[in-house]
Residue, then its C-alpha position, 0 to 999 in steps of 0.5 A: m218439952s213439946n209434942i210436935k208433929i211435921l208434916g213432910f209432904g213431898t219427895r225424897g228432897d222435901v223430906q230429908p231437910v226437915l228430917a234434919l230438922a226433926k233431929s235437932l228439935q229432938r235433940a232439943g228435948h221436944v217429941v217429934t213425929m214426922v207425918a211423910g209418905d209411906n214409903f220414907g217410914a223406914w228411913i225415918q225410923s232409922h234415924d231414930v225419929q217417930f214416923a206416922p204414914i199419909g196413907t200414900d206411897i209418894q215414889a209409887m204415886m210419882s212413877s204412876k201415868d199422872g206422875v210421870a205426866w206432871v214431871e214431864g209437863n210444861q208449866f199449863t199441864q203440870q198444874i193439871y196433873m197435880r191437881r189430879l194426883f193430890s185429888s186422889i189422896a186427899q181425903k185419905m190423907h188429911r184425915n190422917v193428919w187429924e188423927h196423927s195430930t193427936g196431942a200435938d201442941l205444935l203443927l209444922g207443914s210446907f206448902t203442899s200441906d199448909g191448907v189441912g195443916m192450918a185447917v187442923a191446928e185451927k180446929r184444934g187450937i194448936a200452933y202453926a208454921t210452916l217450912a218452905l225450902q224455896p222462897l215462898r213469898p211474893t217479894r220486888l226482888g228477883t233473885s228471891t222470886y221463883m218466875a221472876v219477871r227481872p231476875n236481877a232487879e227489883s220490880i213490882f212485877n216480880k211481886l206480881s209473879g209471886r201473887m200469880g203463883e200463890f193463885v195457881l196454889w190456890s186453884t190447884f188445892g183450894g177445892l180440896l182445903n176447903e172440902s177439909r175445912r168442911e169436914l171439921g166444921l171450919l168455915p170455907h177460904t176464899l183466895k184473899s182470906y187463906t192468902a191473908a192467913q198464909h202471910k200471917l204464918i211464921t214460915l222459915h226457910g231451910y236455905s242459905q242468905y248467901v243463896a237467896p238473900k232476904p228481902v227487903d220487902w218481907a215480913k219480920h216473921w218470914h225468916i231465913t235460917g240457912y240449909w237444913f243438912l241432914d249430913a254435915p257439910s265436911t270442912s276436911l278429908n282428912t284420912t281414908d277412911e273419912a274421904y270415903s265414909g258411907l260410901s259402898p266398897q264398888l263406888k269407892a273403888f271407881l273414885q280412886a281408880g282414876s281422875p274425879p268423876i262426874y256425877i249425873g242423877f235426876g233424884s226423885a224425876t221420874d221418867r217415861n222412858a228411862r233407857a232412852t234417856t239413859q242411853m243419851i246420857m251415855r252418848a254425852i260421857q262418850i261425847c265429853g271423855q268424863r268420867a262418870i257416876v249414874s245414880q238411878g232414881w227413881a227415874g230407873l236410869t238403867a241401861d247396857l253400858s258394853t260400849l262404855p269402859k267400867e272405868q269410865v261409868c258407875i252405876i249405883d242405886s244411891a249414895p249420900h250426896a254430902q260426902l259423894f260431891l266432895h269427890t267429884a269434878g261437877v254434879v248435874h242433876h235436877g235441881g230439887a232443893g236439897t241437892t242443889g244445897t248439897a252441891f253448894a255445900a260441896g264447892v263444886p260446880q253444877f250443871v241444872i238439868p230442871h224438869f218441874a216445880e221449883q227446879p228452874y228456879w234452883g238452876r237459874r240461881t246456880y248460873e247467876l251465881g256463877v257457881g253453875v252452867r246455863p240450864v237446860a230444861k229436861q224438855r230440851l235435852s240431847d246428848i250434844n248439849l248435855a256434852s257441852g254443858i259437861t265440858r263447860m261446868v269442868s273446863d271452867p276454873a271460875l266456876k270452879a273457884k266460885a263454887a269454893q267461895l259459896a260453900a265455905f261461906i254457907k258451912k259457916e252458917d248452923g241453918v238447923n239450930k237457928a230454926v230450932h230456936f225460932i220453934n222454940d220462940i213459937i211454942a214459948k208464945a203459945 
């Protein structure tokens, strides 16, 4: 039995898969603590996992002026706002990680926490490994490159793009990382030394090999395990009670009142003008004539729905995606790793509206895999192209067939237990 601390820095989509991993590690006999945003404490503890706060409410941070600017910016301004956001919380966050890591045998982090996690593990003389929900290491393989120059081929330019991504992360977090290292009495990193140290880390990628295969030019200690689902994907819905388990009476009644609806929700992505976005969504629903469930998310998608009948639109605060998506004709979402993976496992067609970060990559993969329509960036979204994308999503039988086929492969994987196996091996060799 080991004491494991998991640094779950990020939004709900970043934290939920790691929470699933934490629960499985506990079942394997380990003592596990999740170190995450303050706003996730009650939810994490409701799953009987110990919680330690980083000292920042992530939802409040993402809803701030800089947080919204980060989400809605372009690839150049997003880096500026990301650095500004993390600069404001870095010192408190780093000190909390040091404090919460007391007694740990192993630290697990991600690319947003690797800098401080590696420093703390080095100072304490304990093992460290990193968890990734998207392809993290440079490769020639376009299907596993975040910003691929040649998405469907192998090319040195794809690998150079991956290295450029490492440079961008270093330029964003490097200064903050070295402040933490100096405070711990450690020598500062350079881009070269930090990248070399990262490449030595055992890296567990929590997604399916059928979605993004492992490149042949990756190191042996960079693993793809399969998805880490908090709610295991259902293989069948045998009874009425099982079919609607976890869904509110309002949502159950809406689902039973007509044909399968589409789902529209942008998760933890915030929005400076949520009312206008909601009105655009409502116009698109009216144009395409679909029944729809609209999730408010962190953007707070709400509007006067008097122009649309309640039989056509149901607005919800939240619902378990693993259960809800099974009842839908398709899923329109922001392209977060967690939502995309859950939609893959549900076997439903997708229409991704990428906002920022890794979301354009997942939108691209849904399209390349033939399980989604061509993505449309949030900055270019209109009622017309939203309605058009929804219509294609629900009317193309090939999308539905390929989505069901992919889901069957994903359901055969046991990603979370495979990850536990690798972590046990890390502990045994530490």
